[in-house]
C-alpha positions as CSV (number, residue, x, y, z in Angstrom):
1,M,-13.0,-42.1,5.2
2,T,-15.9,-40.9,7.5
3,S,-19.4,-39.8,6.7
4,I,-21.9,-37.6,8.5
5,A,-24.2,-40.6,8.6
6,D,-21.8,-42.4,10.9
7,P,-22.8,-41.5,14.5
8,Q,-19.4,-42.3,15.9
9,A,-17.2,-40.7,13.3
10,N,-15.9,-37.2,13.7
11,S,-17.1,-36.9,17.2
12,P,-15.0,-34.7,19.5
13,V,-12.3,-36.4,21.5
14,G,-13.7,-37.6,24.8
15,D,-17.2,-36.5,23.8
16,T,-19.5,-39.0,25.4
17,G,-22.3,-36.5,26.3
18,R,-23.0,-32.9,26.7
19,G,-19.9,-32.2,28.7
20,D,-19.4,-29.7,31.5
21,G,-17.7,-26.9,29.6
22,P,-19.7,-23.6,29.5
23,Y,-18.7,-23.2,25.8
24,Q,-19.7,-26.7,24.7
25,P,-22.5,-25.3,22.3
26,F,-19.7,-23.8,20.2
27,A,-18.0,-27.2,19.7
28,H,-19.7,-27.7,16.3
29,L,-17.8,-24.8,14.8
30,T,-14.5,-26.7,14.8
31,T,-15.7,-30.0,13.4
32,E,-15.5,-31.3,9.8
33,H,-19.2,-30.8,9.0
34,C,-19.4,-27.3,10.5
35,A,-21.4,-26.0,7.5
36,L,-24.1,-28.6,8.0
37,Y,-24.4,-27.9,11.7
38,R,-24.8,-24.2,11.0
39,Q,-27.6,-24.9,8.5
40,V,-29.4,-27.1,11.0
41,M,-29.1,-24.5,13.7
42,G,-30.3,-21.9,11.3
43,A,-33.4,-24.0,10.6
44,F,-34.2,-24.0,14.3
45,V,-33.7,-20.2,14.6
46,R,-36.1,-19.6,11.8
47,A,-38.6,-22.0,13.3
48,K,-38.4,-20.1,16.6
49,Q,-39.1,-16.8,14.8
50,E,-42.2,-18.5,13.4
51,F,-43.2,-19.6,16.9
52,T,-42.6,-23.3,16.1
53,V,-41.3,-25.1,19.3
54,H,-40.4,-28.6,18.1
55,L,-38.9,-29.9,14.9
56,R,-38.7,-33.5,13.6
57,P,-35.7,-34.6,11.6
58,E,-37.9,-34.6,8.5
59,D,-38.9,-31.0,9.1
60,V,-35.2,-30.0,9.5
61,H,-34.3,-31.9,6.3
62,L,-37.0,-30.0,4.3
63,G,-35.8,-26.7,5.8
64,L,-32.2,-27.1,4.5
65,P,-31.2,-25.5,1.2
66,P,-32.0,-27.8,-1.8
67,E,-28.5,-27.4,-3.2
68,G,-26.2,-29.9,-1.6
69,R,-28.9,-31.2,0.8
70,P,-27.6,-34.3,2.7
71,P,-29.7,-37.4,3.1
72,L,-32.1,-37.7,6.0
73,E,-29.8,-40.0,7.9
74,G,-27.1,-37.4,7.9
75,V,-29.4,-34.8,9.3
76,A,-30.5,-37.2,12.0
77,T,-26.9,-37.8,13.0
78,A,-26.2,-34.1,13.1
79,L,-29.2,-33.5,15.3
80,E,-28.0,-36.2,17.7
81,R,-24.5,-34.6,18.0
82,L,-26.0,-31.1,18.5
83,A,-28.1,-32.6,21.3
84,R,-25.0,-34.1,22.9
85,W,-23.2,-30.7,22.7
86,G,-26.2,-29.0,24.4
87,N,-27.4,-26.9,21.4
88,L,-30.6,-28.9,21.1
89,R,-32.9,-30.9,23.5
90,A,-34.1,-34.2,22.3
91,D,-37.5,-35.5,23.5
92,P,-39.2,-38.8,22.6
93,D,-41.6,-38.5,19.7
94,T,-44.7,-40.4,20.9
95,S,-47.2,-38.7,18.7
96,R,-46.6,-41.2,15.8
97,V,-46.7,-44.4,17.9
98,T,-49.3,-46.7,16.7
99,A,-48.0,-50.1,17.9
100,L,-46.0,-51.5,20.8
101,E,-42.9,-52.0,18.8
102,D,-42.8,-48.2,17.9
103,F,-41.9,-47.5,21.5
104,Y,-38.6,-49.3,21.0
105,R,-37.6,-47.2,18.0
106,A,-35.4,-44.1,18.5
107,R,-37.7,-41.3,17.4
108,H,-37.1,-37.8,18.8
109,I,-38.3,-34.3,18.3
110,Y,-35.8,-31.4,18.9
111,Q,-36.0,-27.9,20.2
112,L,-33.4,-25.1,20.9
113,T,-31.9,-25.0,24.4
114,R,-31.1,-21.7,26.2
115,A,-27.4,-22.4,25.5
116,G,-28.0,-23.2,21.9
117,E,-30.1,-20.0,21.4
118,A,-27.4,-17.9,23.1
119,A,-24.7,-19.4,20.9
120,E,-26.7,-18.5,17.8
121,E,-27.3,-15.0,19.0
122,A,-23.6,-14.6,19.6
123,L,-22.7,-15.9,16.2
124,A,-25.3,-13.7,14.5
125,A,-23.8,-10.6,16.3
126,Y,-20.3,-11.7,15.3
127,D,-21.3,-12.0,11.6
128,A,-23.1,-8.7,11.7
129,A,-20.0,-7.0,13.2
130,L,-17.7,-8.4,10.5
131,G,-20.0,-7.4,7.7
132,R,-20.7,-3.9,9.0
133,R,-19.4,-1.2,6.8
134,G,-20.4,1.9,8.8
135,E,-21.1,5.4,7.7
136,L,-20.0,8.9,8.5
137,Q,-23.1,10.4,10.1
138,A,-23.2,14.1,9.5
139,V,-26.8,14.1,10.9
140,A,-25.4,12.8,14.2
141,L,-23.2,15.9,14.4
142,A,-26.3,18.1,14.2
143,D,-28.1,16.1,16.8
144,I,-25.2,16.3,19.2
145,T,-25.1,20.0,18.7
146,V,-28.8,20.2,19.6
147,Q,-28.4,18.1,22.7
148,L,-25.5,20.1,23.9
149,R,-27.4,23.3,23.5
150,A,-30.3,21.8,25.5
151,L,-27.9,20.8,28.3
152,L,-26.4,24.3,28.3
153,A,-29.9,25.7,28.8
154,L,-30.7,23.2,31.6
155,A,-27.4,24.1,33.3
156,G,-28.6,27.7,33.4
157,Q,-31.9,26.8,35.2
158,P,-32.0,27.0,39.0
159,G,-33.6,23.6,39.5
160,P,-33.6,21.5,36.4
161,D,-35.9,18.4,36.2
162,P,-33.8,15.3,36.8
163,A,-35.8,13.3,34.3
164,V,-35.3,15.8,31.5
165,V,-31.6,16.0,32.3
166,H,-31.2,12.3,32.4
167,L,-33.1,11.8,29.1
168,S,-31.0,14.5,27.4
169,L,-27.8,12.9,28.5
170,L,-28.9,9.5,27.4
171,A,-29.9,10.9,24.0
172,L,-26.5,12.6,23.7
173,V,-24.6,9.5,24.6
174,D,-26.6,7.4,22.2
175,R,-26.0,9.7,19.3
176,F,-22.3,10.1,20.2
177,S,-21.8,6.3,20.5
178,G,-23.4,5.7,17.2
179,L,-21.3,8.4,15.6
180,A,-18.0,7.0,17.0
181,E,-18.8,3.4,16.2
182,N,-20.0,4.1,12.6
183,A,-17.0,6.3,12.0
184,R,-14.6,3.6,13.1
185,A,-16.4,0.9,11.0
186,F,-16.5,3.2,8.0
187,M,-12.8,4.0,8.1
188,N,-12.0,0.3,8.4
189,S,-14.2,-0.5,5.4
190,L,-12.7,2.5,3.5
191,Q,-9.2,1.2,4.0
192,R,-10.3,-2.2,2.7
193,T,-11.7,-0.4,-0.4
194,V,-8.5,1.5,-1.0
195,D,-6.5,-1.7,-0.7
196,L,-8.9,-3.3,-3.3
197,H,-9.6,-6.2,-1.1
198,E,-13.3,-6.0,-1.5
199,A,-13.8,-4.1,-4.7
200,E,-13.8,-5.2,-8.3
201,V,-12.2,-2.9,-10.8
202,E,-15.3,-1.8,-12.6
203,V,-17.3,-1.4,-9.3
204,F,-14.5,0.6,-7.7
205,L,-14.2,3.0,-10.7
206,A,-17.9,3.6,-10.6
207,Y,-18.0,4.0,-6.8
208,K,-15.0,6.2,-6.3
209,Q,-16.5,9.5,-7.4
210,R,-19.5,9.2,-5.1
211,L,-17.2,8.1,-2.3
212,I,-14.9,11.1,-2.7
213,E,-17.9,13.5,-2.8
214,Y,-19.2,11.8,0.4
215,L,-15.9,12.2,2.1
216,E,-15.6,15.9,1.1
217,R,-19.2,16.6,2.4
218,F,-18.5,14.9,5.7
219,I,-15.2,16.7,6.1
220,E,-17.0,20.0,5.6
221,D,-19.7,19.2,8.1
222,L,-17.1,17.9,10.6
223,V,-15.1,21.2,10.3
224,T,-18.1,23.5,10.8
225,R,-20.1,21.3,13.3
226,G,-17.0,20.2,15.1
227,A,-16.0,23.7,15.9
228,E,-19.5,24.5,17.3
229,I,-19.5,21.3,19.4
230,A,-16.1,22.1,20.7
231,G,-17.3,25.6,21.8
232,L,-20.4,24.1,23.6
233,L,-18.2,21.5,25.4
234,T,-15.9,24.3,26.5
235,E,-18.8,26.2,27.9
236,L,-20.2,23.2,29.8
237,G,-16.7,22.5,31.2
238,T,-15.5,19.4,33.0
239,P,-17.4,17.3,35.6
240,Q,-15.2,18.6,38.4
241,A,-15.4,22.3,37.5
242,G,-18.1,23.3,35.1
243,P,-21.9,23.7,34.7
244,V,-22.2,20.1,33.5
245,G,-21.1,18.7,36.8
246,P,-24.4,19.1,38.6
247,L,-26.2,17.7,35.6
248,L,-24.1,14.6,35.6
249,R,-24.8,14.1,39.3
250,L,-28.5,14.4,38.7
251,A,-28.4,11.7,36.1
252,A,-26.3,9.5,38.3
253,E,-28.7,9.9,41.3
254,R,-31.7,9.1,39.0
255,E,-30.0,5.9,37.8
256,A,-29.0,4.8,41.3
257,S,-32.4,5.6,42.8
258,D,-33.7,2.0,42.2
259,A,-30.7,0.3,43.8
260,A,-31.1,-1.6,47.1
261,P,-30.8,0.4,50.2
262,D,-27.6,-1.3,51.3
263,A,-26.0,-0.8,47.9
264,A,-27.3,2.8,47.2
265,A,-24.0,4.5,48.0
266,E,-22.0,2.1,45.9
267,A,-24.4,2.3,43.0
268,L,-24.4,6.2,43.1
269,A,-20.6,6.2,43.1
270,A,-20.5,3.8,40.1
271,A,-23.0,5.8,38.2
272,E,-21.1,9.1,38.8
273,R,-17.9,7.5,37.6
274,R,-19.7,6.1,34.5
275,W,-21.2,9.5,33.6
276,E,-17.9,11.3,34.2
277,G,-16.1,8.9,32.0
278,R,-18.7,9.3,29.2
279,W,-18.4,13.1,29.4
280,E,-14.6,13.0,29.3
281,G,-14.7,10.7,26.3
282,L,-17.0,13.1,24.5
283,R,-14.6,16.0,25.3
284,A,-11.6,14.0,24.1
285,W,-13.5,13.3,20.8
286,F,-13.9,17.0,19.9
287,L,-11.3,18.9,22.0
288,S,-7.6,18.7,21.6
289,V,-5.1,19.1,24.4
290,P,-1.4,19.7,24.3
291,G,0.3,16.5,23.2
292,R,-2.9,14.8,22.0
293,N,-5.2,15.6,19.0
294,S,-8.9,15.1,19.3
295,Q,-10.5,12.1,17.6
296,A,-12.5,14.4,15.4
297,K,-9.3,15.9,14.1
298,L,-7.7,12.5,13.5
299,L,-10.9,11.4,11.7
300,R,-10.8,14.5,9.5
301,S,-7.1,13.8,8.7
302,A,-7.8,10.2,7.9
303,A,-10.7,11.1,5.6
304,R,-8.5,13.7,3.8
305,Q,-5.7,11.2,3.4
306,A,-8.2,8.7,1.9
307,I,-9.0,11.0,-1.0
308,P,-5.5,11.1,-2.6
309,Q,-5.1,7.4,-1.8
310,L,-8.3,6.7,-3.8
311,L,-7.1,8.8,-6.6
312,A,-3.8,6.9,-6.6
313,V,-5.6,3.6,-6.8
314,V,-7.7,5.0,-9.7
315,Q,-4.5,6.0,-11.5
316,A,-3.0,2.5,-10.9
317,L,-6.1,0.9,-12.2
318,N,-6.1,3.1,-15.3
319,E,-2.5,2.2,-16.0
320,R,-3.3,-1.4,-15.5
321,R,-6.2,-1.3,-17.9
322,A,-4.2,0.6,-20.5
323,G,-1.6,-2.2,-20.5
324,R,1.3,-0.1,-19.3
325,S,4.4,-2.2,-19.1
326,D,6.6,-2.4,-16.1
327,R,9.5,-4.7,-15.0
328,S,7.3,-7.0,-13.0
329,A,4.9,-7.5,-16.0
330,D,7.9,-8.1,-18.2
331,F,9.2,-10.8,-15.9
332,R,5.8,-12.4,-15.7
333,E,5.6,-12.5,-19.5
334,L,9.1,-13.9,-19.7
335,A,8.1,-16.6,-17.2
336,R,5.1,-17.5,-19.4
337,W,7.4,-17.8,-22.4
338,F,9.7,-20.2,-20.4
339,A,6.7,-22.3,-19.4
340,E,5.5,-22.5,-23.1
341,A,8.9,-23.3,-24.5
342,P,8.7,-26.8,-26.3
343,D,12.1,-28.2,-25.0
344,D,15.2,-27.4,-23.0
345,N,17.1,-26.1,-26.1
346,S,14.5,-23.5,-26.7
347,R,14.6,-22.5,-23.1
348,H,18.4,-22.1,-23.3
349,R,18.1,-19.9,-26.4
350,L,15.4,-17.8,-24.6
351,W,17.7,-17.5,-21.6
352,R,20.6,-16.3,-23.7
353,S,18.5,-13.9,-25.6
354,A,16.9,-12.4,-22.5
355,F,19.9,-12.1,-20.2
356,G,22.9,-12.2,-22.6
357,L,24.7,-14.8,-20.4
358,Y,27.0,-17.2,-22.3
359,S,29.6,-19.8,-21.5
360,A,33.1,-18.5,-20.7
361,R,35.6,-19.0,-23.6
362,H,38.4,-16.8,-22.4
363,L,40.2,-19.6,-20.4
364,T,43.8,-20.7,-20.9
365,I,44.0,-23.6,-23.3
366,D,46.8,-26.0,-24.1
367,Q,49.0,-26.3,-27.2
368,E,46.9,-28.9,-28.9
369,A,43.8,-26.7,-28.7
370,L,45.9,-23.8,-30.1
371,A,47.1,-25.9,-33.0
372,E,43.5,-26.9,-33.8
373,R,42.4,-23.3,-33.7
374,D,45.2,-22.3,-36.0
375,A,44.2,-25.0,-38.4
376,E,40.5,-24.1,-38.3
377,P,40.4,-20.4,-37.2
378,V,37.1,-19.0,-35.8
379,P,36.3,-15.5,-36.8
380,A,36.0,-12.9,-34.0
381,S,32.5,-12.1,-35.2
382,A,31.3,-15.7,-34.5
383,S,28.6,-16.1,-31.9
384,W,29.4,-17.7,-28.6
385,Y,26.6,-20.1,-29.2
386,D,27.6,-21.1,-32.7
387,A,31.4,-21.3,-32.1
388,P,33.0,-24.7,-31.4
389,G,33.7,-25.6,-27.8
390,V,37.1,-25.1,-26.2
391,R,38.9,-27.9,-24.4
392,I,40.7,-26.8,-21.3
393,S,43.2,-28.6,-19.2
394,P,41.9,-31.0,-16.6
395,Q,44.4,-29.4,-14.2
396,L,42.3,-26.2,-14.3
397,R,39.2,-28.2,-13.3
398,R,41.0,-29.8,-10.4
399,T,42.8,-26.8,-8.9
400,G,41.2,-23.8,-10.4
401,S,44.5,-22.5,-11.9
402,Y,46.8,-23.5,-14.7
403,E,50.4,-22.7,-15.4
404,R,51.9,-23.5,-18.7
405,R,55.1,-25.4,-18.5
406,G,58.2,-24.4,-20.4
407,R,60.2,-21.2,-21.0
408,A,58.4,-17.9,-20.3
409,R,57.5,-15.7,-23.1
410,A,59.9,-12.9,-24.0
411,V,58.9,-9.4,-22.9
412,Q,57.5,-7.5,-25.9
413,D,59.4,-4.3,-26.8
414,R,56.8,-1.5,-26.9
415,A,59.3,1.4,-27.4
416,E,58.2,2.0,-31.0
417,A,54.5,2.2,-30.0
418,K,55.4,4.6,-27.1
419,A,57.3,6.8,-29.4
420,Y,54.4,6.9,-31.8
421,L,52.0,7.9,-29.1
422,A,54.4,10.6,-27.8
423,E,54.7,12.0,-31.3
424,L,51.0,12.0,-31.8
425,A,50.4,13.8,-28.4
426,R,53.1,16.4,-29.4
427,K,51.4,17.1,-32.7
428,Q,48.0,17.4,-31.1
429,A,49.4,19.8,-28.5
430,E,50.9,21.9,-31.2
431,Q,47.6,22.0,-33.1
432,A,45.8,23.0,-29.9
433,A,48.3,25.7,-29.1
434,A,48.1,27.1,-32.6
435,A,44.3,27.2,-32.4
436,R,44.5,29.0,-29.1
437,A,46.9,31.5,-30.6
438,R,44.8,32.2,-33.6
439,L,41.6,32.5,-31.5
440,A,43.0,34.7,-28.7
441,T,42.0,38.4,-29.0
442,R,43.7,41.5,-27.7
443,G,40.9,42.9,-25.6
444,E,37.2,43.0,-26.5
445,V,36.1,42.7,-30.1
446,R,32.9,42.1,-31.9
447,L,32.1,38.6,-33.0
448,S,31.9,39.8,-36.6
449,D,35.5,41.1,-36.3
450,L,37.0,37.7,-35.7
451,D,39.2,36.5,-38.5
452,E,38.3,33.5,-40.7
453,L,38.6,30.4,-38.6
454,D,40.0,27.1,-39.7
455,R,38.5,23.8,-38.5
456,D,40.5,23.4,-35.3
457,S,40.1,27.0,-34.3
458,F,36.3,26.9,-35.1
459,R,35.9,23.7,-33.0
460,L,37.6,25.4,-30.1
461,F,35.5,28.5,-30.5
462,L,32.3,26.6,-30.4
463,Q,33.4,24.9,-27.2
464,L,34.2,28.2,-25.6
465,L,30.9,29.8,-26.8
466,G,28.9,26.8,-25.5
467,D,30.5,27.1,-22.1
468,A,29.7,30.8,-21.9
469,L,26.1,30.4,-23.1
470,A,25.6,27.6,-20.5
471,K,26.3,30.1,-17.7
472,W,24.1,32.8,-19.3
473,R,20.9,33.5,-17.3
474,P,17.9,35.8,-18.1
475,G,18.8,39.4,-17.3
476,T,22.6,38.7,-17.6
477,E,24.6,41.3,-19.5
478,S,28.1,39.7,-19.2
479,V,29.5,36.3,-18.4
480,S,33.0,34.9,-18.0
481,T,34.1,31.2,-17.9
482,T,37.1,29.0,-18.6
483,T,37.5,25.7,-20.3
484,N,37.6,22.4,-18.4
485,D,41.4,22.1,-18.8
486,G,41.9,25.7,-17.7
487,T,43.8,26.7,-20.9
488,M,41.3,29.3,-22.3
489,E,39.0,32.0,-20.8
490,I,36.1,33.7,-22.6
491,R,34.3,36.9,-21.6
492,L,31.0,37.5,-23.4
493,T,29.1,40.7,-23.2
494,S,25.7,41.5,-24.8
495,L,25.5,44.4,-27.2
496,P,22.0,45.7,-27.5
497,G,21.1,46.9,-31.0
498,G,24.3,45.4,-32.4
499,G,22.5,43.5,-35.1
500,T,23.6,40.1,-36.5
501,A,27.2,38.9,-36.3
502,E,28.7,36.7,-39.1
503,I,31.7,34.4,-38.4
504,H,33.4,33.0,-41.5
505,T,34.9,29.5,-41.5
506,L,36.3,27.1,-44.1
507,D,32.9,25.3,-44.0
508,G,30.5,28.2,-44.1
509,V,29.2,31.2,-42.2
510,L,27.9,31.2,-38.6
511,R,25.3,33.9,-37.8
512,G,24.0,35.0,-34.5
513,P,23.3,38.0,-32.2
514,Q,26.1,40.5,-32.0
515,H,28.2,40.3,-28.8
516,L,31.5,41.7,-27.5
517,V,33.9,38.8,-26.9
518,E,37.3,38.6,-25.3
519,I,39.3,35.3,-25.5
520,V,42.4,34.9,-23.4
521,D,45.0,32.1,-23.8
522,L,45.8,31.3,-20.1
523,T,48.8,29.1,-21.0
524,T,50.6,32.1,-22.5
525,D,49.8,34.3,-19.4
526,R,51.2,31.6,-17.1
527,A,54.3,31.1,-19.2
528,G,55.0,34.8,-19.2
529,A,54.5,35.0,-15.4
530,G,57.0,32.1,-15.1
531,H,59.6,33.9,-17.1
532,E,59.3,37.0,-15.0
């Protein structure tokens, strides 16, 4: 086990000095005690801001956070390693020498090197970029509109001032760059908020309404201001053919005016390309072309899509807080029950209760098991769990199949059962035919004119009436349908002002709106057609 107080422990492989690599000051980020090194370097950055040049190990030790502060020896070791990596410069501390033997003691004072300071600035910029949330700048849209109007006015002047043109373009680029960067950062942070990666439930529910209002307000500004900006950009045109071309050249010439004489032409060409690229980027942000939507339109679409996504997240959170059950929650609860079961027998009972899976008892058994079962029968209502086990032949375990030896069983004669089923089917067919005959009408009749119906006829009539009413639609005056087996057809016609119909049966009276009904026995019609 190593310690930070050990100067030789945890040192980089092959690290005997500062090294020749240009990124050596970043080496402390990949070591075991990275957090301590970052705190030490932070102490030096704060000291530089307070115009303190040198720090002793005691000063650095006092500048570290009290919570988890390492011993002074550990801080001294960290300072030595940072000096070897090039983050710090170590100078002998002769201010406290009072005797000759003090010259032989390793006492140093430390200060930031240029490489160490640059590394800290880079890390600070990295942390700031990661933590940046961004914002949708509606004010920037108004500023861009003002700058474009100013450029349009300058383009109409015969000899605009190059300084004014240059400053106007710089202000326009600055506001546009801020708008684009903040919009990108905001949409990234918004997606993280929608995914609930950075928001607690209570915080999100309190924040979502303000966020939705913020998005709606920006979308409204983007629609109105974006259309105005697009119109101004169209009037200014492109760098190659448009009033903005001379203005961009004036700005490029002013930027290249300080270049060396031998590099003036190259600097002017580079400045012109740079300004033309900026202008084309601005046009692409607000103007759509065939096959490519503008960035403003894409941003507006993304902001609009974020609103229903936020509402969906709110709905999911409300369902979660209300304790709504779903399959995944049920399985998690079941897993918790399994984990809390006291023994394996309890887990087996829980498994059978949850999934209904039991051992197979429908296997072929031998004569001995059959005799035992005859002696001690098991009722069919017995649970699979409570019933005694069944001994099967070892041959079945070895081969997976079992064939009983001896004479084959005689084929059972089922002629009597078949005759009974045939007789039952004949009687049912006769009853159905009789019901159809009693129910069939000769033309259209009122429902109340139907004869008294027995149970079979009434059951068939209700089936026909249900099929007809199922096809009835609002505004329909007449409907016709047949039964599923194609034996009966019913035609039902409304009868306005007909009153109430009463149909008498053996079990009572059925009342309903009066209709004209025609019931046809299709089997009789087909039989008659066959005889002809």
